N, C-alpha and C positions, 0 to 999 in steps of 0.2 A: 813814561815815567819811570824814575830809576830807583831801585830797590834798595834798601838800606839793612844794615844787618840786625840794627836795634828797633824795638817796637816801646809804644808807650806801655808802662807797667813792667818793663825789663830791670834786672837788678844789673847796675853796669860799675865801672871802676875807672878812673881817670888815669891815662896812660902818659900823658905829657902835659907841660906848663905849670903853671902857677900852683894847680891843686892837684898835682900829681900824687895818686894813691887814694883820693877821697873816694868813697862810695857812696851810693844812693840810687833810689828809685827814679826811672824816667817819667817826668810828668806830661812834658809835650815833645812831638816831633814835628820840626818844621822840614818836610822833604824837599821842597823847593832851594832853600839855604844850606841842607845837609847840616842843621844844627839842631840840637836838643838841649832842654830844659832839664835838669838832674836836681833831683830835691837836696837843699844844704849844699850844693856844690857851686863854687864861681858867685858868691854872694855880693852884691854891691849896693851901695848905699843910695835911696832915692829920695831926694828932699821934696816933701810936699808941702802945700799951703793949707792951712786951716779950712776944713769943707763939711759936710753935713755928715759924713760918714767918719771923717777924723776930725773933729774940733779943734782938738790942740795944735794939728800940724806935725811937723818935726820930720824927721830921718826915720826912713822905715828902710830895713833889708831887705831884699829881693832877689831871686837866682836869675843870673843872666845865661844866655844860648852858650853852649859849649860845641864845636866843631866836633861832629861824628866820628871823626878819624881820630880824635884822642880819647876815645871811650873804648872798653871791651867788655863785653857781657862775663858776667860771673855766673859759674855753674852751680850746681847744687853743694858742692863740696867748698865754695867760696875761692876757689881760683879762678882767675882770668883766662877765657878760652877763644879759642877763634870759632867763627859759626860756618857750618856747611848747609847746604839746602839737599833733601833728597825726597823722593817719593815713599809716602806710606802706603804699605803693601794691602792693608785692610781698606783704606778709605779713597785711596788714589790722588789723595792733595799732597802738595809741596809743606814739606815740614822741615822747621830748623833743628839742627844736631850739634852737640858739642864736638868740635874735633879733639880734643883732649881725652874726653872719656866716652863719645860716642852716644850719649845717652840723647833724648828729644827734649829740647828747651820748649816749654808749654810759652 
């Protein structure tokens, strides 16, 4: 299993592609495909037939996955940053930290 630099709930910015510069929160991460769904980014139109949930049918806007290589984590100051991993001295667990500021990312 490979580790990714982003997790569900992280605040990220898109650094490449049609949605470059857009920010949002990670909703879902697909580790096998190296893709993530980001809130409000890469919206696609999905045509739906009328059903019990949506009796009118019509066109829905829905987020599509973005490759994780096109995403960068945003630190507490709102700037994109690279991620490092280090061992927390108190607990002994691995934690992620911002390479730009050095602060630990929750």
